[in-house]
C-alpha positions in Angstrom: 89.8 82.2 99.0 85.8 81.6 99.1 83.8 79.3 97.4 83.0 82.0 94.4 86.6 82.5 94.0 87.1 78.7 93.5 84.4 78.4 91.0 85.7 81.2 89.0 89.4 79.6 89.0 87.8 76.2 87.8 86.0 77.9 84.8 88.9 79.6 83.5 90.5 78.2 80.3 93.6 76.2 80.6 96.0 79.0 79.5 94.4 81.4 82.1 94.7 78.8 84.8 98.5 78.1 83.9 99.0 81.7 84.3 97.0 82.0 87.5 98.9 79.0 88.9 102.3 80.6 88.2 101.6 83.8 90.4 102.6 84.0 94.1 99.7 84.0 96.8 99.6 87.8 96.8 99.2 88.2 93.2 96.4 85.7 93.1 94.6 87.4 95.8 95.0 90.9 94.1 93.7 89.5 90.7 90.6 88.0 92.2 90.0 91.1 94.3 90.2 93.1 90.8 88.0 90.7 89.2 85.3 91.1 92.0 85.7 94.8 91.8 85.2 94.8 87.9 82.2 92.6 88.2 80.6 94.7 90.8 81.1 97.8 88.7 79.6 96.1 85.6 76.5 95.2 87.7 76.1 98.7 89.0 76.4 100.0 85.6 73.6 97.5 84.5 71.5 98.7 87.5 72.0 102.4 86.5 70.5 101.7 82.9 67.6 99.8 84.0 66.4 102.8 86.1 65.8 104.6 82.7 63.3 102.0 81.6 59.5 102.5 81.4 57.7 103.1 84.4 54.9 100.5 83.4 57.6 97.5 83.4 58.9 98.9 86.8 55.5 98.6 88.4 54.8 95.1 86.9 58.2 93.8 88.2 57.3 95.1 91.3 53.9 93.8 91.7 55.2 90.4 90.7 58.0 90.7 93.4 55.3 91.3 96.0 53.4 88.4 95.0 56.5 86.0 94.9 57.7 87.2 98.4 61.1 85.8 99.9 61.3 83.0 97.2 61.8 85.6 94.7 64.5 87.3 96.7 66.2 83.9 97.0 66.0 83.6 93.1 67.4 87.0 92.5 70.6 86.1 94.9 70.9 82.9 92.8 71.0 84.6 89.5 73.2 87.3 91.0 75.8 84.9 91.8 75.8 83.3 88.3 76.1 86.6 86.7 78.9 87.6 89.3 81.0 84.2 88.4 80.5 85.0 84.7 81.8 88.6 84.9 84.8 87.6 87.2 85.7 85.0 84.6 85.8 87.3 81.8 87.6 89.7 84.0 90.2 87.2 85.0 90.9 86.2 81.5 91.4 89.8 80.5 94.0 90.3 83.4 95.7 87.1 83.1 96.1 86.7 79.1 96.3 90.5 78.6 94.2 90.3 75.4 92.6 93.3 73.7 90.7 90.6 71.8 89.2 89.1 75.1 88.5 92.7 76.3 86.5 93.3 73.2 84.2 90.3 73.4 83.9 91.1 77.0 82.4 94.6 76.3 80.3 93.3 73.5 78.7 90.5 75.4 78.0 92.9 78.4 76.7 95.8 76.1 74.2 93.2 74.7 73.2 92.3 78.1 72.7 95.6 79.3 70.5 96.6 76.4 67.8 93.9 77.4 64.7 95.2 79.1 64.3 94.2 82.8 63.1 90.7 83.0 61.7 88.7 85.9 64.2 86.9 88.0 62.9 83.4 88.4 64.1 79.6 88.7 64.0 79.5 84.8 66.4 82.3 84.3 68.7 80.7 87.0 68.3 77.3 85.3 69.3 79.3 81.7 72.2 80.7 83.6 73.3 77.7 84.7 72.9 76.0 81.5 74.9 78.5 79.7 77.7 78.0 82.2 77.9 74.4 81.6 77.6 75.1 77.9 80.8 77.4 78.1 82.7 74.6 80.1 81.8 72.0 77.5 83.3 74.4 75.0 86.5 75.0 76.9 86.9 71.2 77.3 86.4 70.9 73.6 89.0 73.5 72.9 91.5 71.9 75.3 91.0 68.5 73.5 91.7 70.2 70.1 94.9 71.9 71.8 95.9 68.4 73.1 95.5 66.8 69.5 97.6 69.8 68.1 100.0 69.1 70.6 100.1 65.4 69.8 100.7 66.2 66.2 103.3 68.6 66.8 105.2 65.8 69.0 104.7 63.5 66.0 106.1 65.8 63.6 109.1 66.6 66.0 109.8 62.8 66.1 109.8 62.5 62.3 112.2 65.4 62.0 114.6 63.7 64.7 114.4 60.7 62.9 115.2 62.5 59.9 118.1 64.1 61.5 119.3 60.7 62.7 119.4 59.3 59.1 121.1 62.4 58.0 123.7 61.7 60.6 124.2 58.0 59.5 124.4 59.2 55.7 127.0 61.6 56.9 129.0 59.4 58.8 129.2 57.1 55.6 130.1 60.0 53.6 132.7 60.8 56.0 134.1 57.4 55.5 134.2 57.9 51.8 136.0 61.2 52.2 138.7 59.7 54.3 139.5 57.2 51.8 139.4 59.7 49.1 141.8 61.9 51.1 144.2 58.9 51.6 144.2 58.3 47.8 145.0 62.0 47.1 147.9 62.0 49.6 149.5 58.8 48.0 149.1 60.6 44.5 150.6 63.8 45.9 153.5 61.8 47.2 154.0 60.1 44.1 153.9 63.3 42.0 155.5 66.5 43.5 153.7 68.6 40.7 150.6 68.0 42.4 151.8 69.7 45.6 151.7 73.1 43.8 148.3 72.9 42.7 147.1 71.7 46.1 148.6 74.6 47.8 147.1 77.0 45.5 143.6 75.6 46.2 144.2 75.8 49.9 145.2 79.5 49.5 142.1 80.4 47.6 139.9 78.6 50.3 141.5 80.6 52.8 140.9 83.9 51.2 137.2 82.9 50.5 136.7 81.8 54.2 138.2 85.1 55.4 135.7 87.0 53.1 132.8 84.9 54.3 133.6 85.7 58.0 133.8 89.4 57.3 130.6 89.5 55.4 128.8 87.1 57.7 129.7 88.9 61.0 126.9 91.6 60.5 124.2 89.3 61.4 125.9 88.1 64.6 126.7 91.5 65.7 122.9 92.1 66.4 122.9 89.7 69.1 126.1 90.6 70.6 126.0 91.2 74.3 129.4 92.5 74.7 128.6 96.3 74.2 126.2 98.7 75.5 123.0 100.1 74.1 121.3 103.5 73.8 117.7 104.6 72.5 117.8 106.5 69.2 114.3 107.8 69.3 112.3 111.0 68.3 112.4 114.2 70.3 108.9 113.6 71.3 109.9 110.4 72.8 113.2 111.7 74.2 111.2 114.3 76.3 110.0 111.6 78.6 113.5 110.5 79.6 113.4 112.0 83.0 109.9 110.9 83.8 110.8 107.2 82.5 114.0 107.3 84.5 112.0 108.2 87.6 109.6 105.2 87.3 112.2 102.8 86.2 113.9 103.6 89.4 110.7 103.0 91.3 110.4 99.5 90.0 114.1 98.5 90.0 115.1 98.7 86.4 117.4 101.8 86.5 119.6 100.6 83.7 116.6 100.0 81.3 115.5 103.6 80.7 116.6 103.4 77.1 115.0 100.2 76.3 111.7 101.8 77.8 112.2 104.7 75.5 112.5 102.5 72.7 109.2 100.7 73.8 107.6 104.1 73.7 108.9 104.9 70.2 107.3 101.6 69.0 104.0 101.9 70.9 103.1 105.5 70.1 106.1 107.4 68.9 105.7 109.7 72.0 102.0 110.6 71.2 100.0 111.4 74.6 98.4 110.5 76.7 98.8 106.4 76.5 102.5 106.6 75.3 103.2 103.0 76.4 99.8 101.6 75.1 98.8 100.4 78.8 95.0 100.6 78.5 95.0 96.7 78.9 97.6 96.4 81.5 96.8 94.6 84.8 98.3 97.8 86.5 95.8 100.0 84.7 93.3 100.0 88.0 91.6 103.2 87.2 91.0 103.3 83.4 91.1 105.2 81.1 94.9 106.3 80.8 94.6 110.0 81.3 98.3 111.1 81.2 101.7 110.2 79.8 102.8 109.7 83.5 100.1 107.4 84.2 100.9 105.4 81.0 104.7 105.2 81.9 103.9 104.3 85.6 101.9 101.2 84.5 104.1 100.6 81.5 107.4 100.3 83.3 105.9 98.5 86.1 104.7 95.8 83.8 107.8 95.7 81.8 109.8 95.1 85.0 107.7 92.1 85.7 108.6 91.0 82.2 112.3 91.5 82.7 112.2 89.8 86.0 110.2 86.6 84.7 112.5 86.6 81.8 115.6 86.4 84.0 117.3 89.2 82.2 120.7 89.6 83.6 121.4 93.4 82.2 120.5 96.2 79.6 122.6 94.5 77.0 121.4 90.8 77.7 119.5 90.8 74.2 118.4 87.3 74.7 116.6 88.0 78.0 115.4 91.4 76.8 113.9 89.6 73.7 111.9 87.3 75.6 110.6 90.1 78.0 109.6 92.5 75.1 107.4 89.8 73.6 106.0 89.1 77.1 105.1 92.7 77.3 103.3 92.7 74.0 101.6 89.1 74.3 101.0 89.2 78.1 103.6 87.7 80.5 102.1 84.3 80.3 103.9 83.9 77.0 107.3 84.0 78.9 106.3 80.9 81.1 105.1 79.1 78.0 108.3 80.1 75.8 110.7 79.1 78.8 108.9 75.7 79.4 108.7 74.7 75.7 111.7 76.5 74.0 113.8 77.6 76.8 114.0 81.3 75.1 112.3 83.5 72.7 112.3 83.0 69.2 110.5 84.7 66.3 109.1 81.3 65.2 107.9 80.5 68.7 106.1 83.9 68.8 104.2 83.0 66.0 103.2 79.6 67.3 102.2 81.2 70.6 100.1 83.7 68.5 98.4 81.3 66.6 97.7 79.1 69.5 95.9 81.9 71.1 94.0 82.8 68.1 92.8 79.4 68.1 91.8 79.4 71.8 90.0 82.8 71.5 88.5 82.3 68.4 90.2 85.5 66.8 91.8 86.1 63.5 95.0 87.8 65.2 96.9 88.1 68.6 99.6 90.6 69.3 102.6 91.6 67.1 104.8 88.5 66.4 107.4 91.0 65.0 107.3 93.1 68.3 110.9 92.3 69.1 112.6 93.6 66.2 110.1 96.5 66.0 111.2 97.6 69.3 115.0 96.6 69.0 115.4 98.7 65.9 115.3 101.6 68.3 117.6 100.2 70.9 121.1 100.5 69.1 124.4 99.2 70.3 127.1 102.0 71.3 130.1 102.3 69.1 133.1 100.6 70.3 135.5 102.9 72.2 139.0 102.6 73.3 141.7 104.3 75.1 144.1 106.0 72.6 146.3 108.2 74.9 149.5 106.2 75.7 149.8 107.9 79.3 146.2 106.9 79.9 146.8 103.2 79.2 149.7 103.1 81.4 147.8 104.9 84.2 144.8 102.8 83.9 146.7 99.6 83.8 148.4 100.7 87.1 145.1 101.7 88.8 143.5 98.2 88.0 146.3 96.5 89.7 146.4 98.7 92.9 142.7 99.1 93.2 139.6 96.8 93.5 136.4 97.7 92.2 133.3 96.4 90.1 133.7 95.7 86.4 131.0 98.4 85.8 133.1 100.9 87.5 136.2 100.3 85.4 133.8 100.3 82.5 132.6 104.0 83.4 136.5 104.9 83.8 137.4 103.3 80.6 134.6 105.1 78.5 135.5 108.4 79.9 139.3 107.8 79.3 138.7 107.1 75.6 138.1 110.7 75.4 141.4 111.9 76.5 143.1 113.7 73.6 140.0 113.9 71.4 137.4 116.2 73.1 137.9 119.8 74.1 136.3 121.6 77.1 133.6 124.4 76.6 130.6 125.4 78.6 129.2 127.3 75.8 129.7 124.6 73.1 129.0 121.6 75.3 126.8 119.1 73.7 124.0 118.2 75.7 123.4 115.0 73.8 126.8 114.2 72.5 125.9 110.6 72.1 128.6 109.7 69.3 131.9 111.2 68.8 131.5 114.5 70.8 133.8 117.4 70.4 132.7 119.8 73.2 131.9 118.7 76.7 132.0 120.4 80.2 132.7 118.6 83.4 129.2 117.3 84.1 128.4 116.4 80.5 131.6 114.4 80.2 130.9 112.6 83.7 127.3 111.7 82.3 128.7 110.7 79.0 131.0 108.1 80.5 128.3 106.7 82.7 125.7 106.5 80.2 128.0 104.9 77.5 129.0 102.4 80.2 125.4 101.2 80.1 124.2 103.3 83.4 121.2 104.8 81.2 119.7 106.1 84.4 122.3 108.9 84.3 121.0 111.1 81.5 123.2 112.7 78.8 123.5 116.5 79.3 123.3 116.1 82.9 124.5 119.0 85.1 126.5 119.4 88.5 122.9 120.0 89.9 121.8 116.8 88.5 124.6 114.8 90.3 123.9 116.6 93.5 120.1 116.1 93.5 119.9 112.7 91.8 118.1 110.2 94.0 120.1 107.4 92.2 123.3 108.4 94.2 123.9 108.4 97.7 126.5 110.8 99.8 129.6 108.9 101.1 132.6 110.1 102.9 136.3 110.6 101.5 137.4 107.3 103.3 134.9 105.3 101.7 135.9 106.2 98.0 136.0 103.4 95.5 136.8 103.7 91.6 133.4 104.9 89.9 132.3 107.1 92.8 132.0 110.9 92.1 133.2 113.9 93.6 132.1 117.6 93.7 133.6 120.9 94.9 130.6 121.7 96.8 127.3 120.3 98.0 125.7 123.7 97.5 127.4 125.1 94.7 125.6 125.9 91.5 126.3 125.3 87.9 127.9 127.2 85.3 131.4 127.2 86.8 130.2 127.7 90.3 131.0 123.8 90.7 133.0 120.9 89.3 132.4 117.1 89.0 134.6 114.4 88.4 135.0 110.5 88.8 137.2 108.8 91.4 139.6 106.2 90.0 141.8 105.1 92.9 145.0 105.5 94.1 148.6 104.9 92.0 151.3 102.6 93.3 153.0 105.8 95.1 149.7 106.8 96.8 148.5 109.6 94.6 144.9 110.0 94.4 143.6 109.9 90.9 140.6 111.6 89.2 139.1 111.6 85.7 137.7 114.9 84.7 136.8 117.4 82.3 138.4 120.9 82.7 139.3 124.0 80.9 142.9 124.0 82.6 144.7 122.0 85.2 148.3 121.8 86.0 147.7 118.4 87.9 147.1 116.6 84.6 149.0 113.4 84.1 148.1 112.6 80.6 150.0 115.5 78.9 147.1 117.6 78.1 145.9 120.5 80.4 142.6 121.0 78.7 139.7 118.6 78.2 139.2 115.1 79.8 142.3 113.7 81.7 143.5 111.8 84.6 144.9 114.2 87.2 145.8 114.6 90.8 142.8 116.9 91.4 142.5 117.9 95.3 139.6 120.1 95.3 136.7 117.7 95.6 135.1 117.7 98.9 131.7 116.1 98.3 131.3 112.5 97.3 128.5 110.4 96.0 128.1 106.7 95.0 125.4 105.2 92.8 123.1 103.4 95.1 122.9 100.1 93.2 126.6 99.7 93.4 126.2 99.1 97.3 123.6 96.5 96.6 126.0 94.2 94.8 
């Protein structure tokens, strides 16, 4: 890190410094390098514009340069350093805080700069540049002092609130003592008069009924924060058309199971309108602006969302608490995530508002980000309906399989989701629902297998997959027959086509008597163990010869 880099870092605002310090060494170097490149590009832009100025002024500058000689050259270098540092500081703020407002002010300042007529580079110019930099630092110090005062006031307010809570607790304790005495009096009265027992029982019965109603009515809000189910995107056709591309880049950046979440982000950001479908023009991964294609936008967007999910320590695609923190970080810039974890431990709608107000004060602007961003995205990220295995034979088979075979919970979830369709879905290649999200009626073997994976939360396996999808998918890897574990898939042929030329099913393990069990959807089968010979079933199917497993399951 050279002397200029250190000066740039020291000139950053406190929020930007905190974000910079949170980065690892390579990320710091990358951002400094990008800031230098942006500063260099801006200077080149100014030089190009200066070429179109009047020739008389150019000649005058040239003659003055000749008179000044080497002294003028050193002054030019001095001014260039100050100019470079200022541009790098602006660039670093833009990359670290992710603010469209910072970007706008940066563009405005530099537009004004480039419209000036060429001026003589002198000691006076360098002195003014230094004075401006010092003035900017004083302003930053003043803002930091204001921020400290605000934090101090907030702490005092918190202390007052805590005192109020303690006072309320004390009053509650006193009220509790009074309540105990009252209950003792009531008990004595009841013991003395049996008629009171009847009235008391009636009161308890009514209270129990009212409480039960309250539980049923109040459970709706809590369900929105549940992490027990799986989720799927409910988006427009335009947004859904990007599923394959989103899946490709989610795999690239290690967030395979967040495909539907990314689609929900696209629906909120653009509704699927090209080219910048994920609104990544301000992203620090947009190294070659502007965004010219949906693929470029998805590349930057999924990469940035991956960073946010990692920083938010998100556990899975149904960890709504972690996802909420990551989403607000995607909108505000991931510096928000560090701030929220440090000060609150998680995302809340209230602290999103506090952070927005804080950034408005620091950047002197009227608005910053979308404080409603999390609920805006999550309205398109909907919990799947609960499913259960209703076929009695399937229940018994599943119970025995779990006792005799070891597998990851995710694998059993896939098998259970598929088994929930036994007896309710019919087999049909012609009528198969390529997007049978909820309560499908007709599926073929591949659509059924994909439905089971997707409903179990493995959203990188798309609805409507074909046998060719399972053969060619990079999310799966080949395994041998002796490596099979519950949740793996089997196909009749590695090279067979679709449309009846091949078949796919889900391996479920071995029964106590050694029989190998597969879960598959077929037009007819004599090996069924669930009482049905058509549609989804558990069976002792023996024609699978090519086997594959989700790569991520081997990493766990």
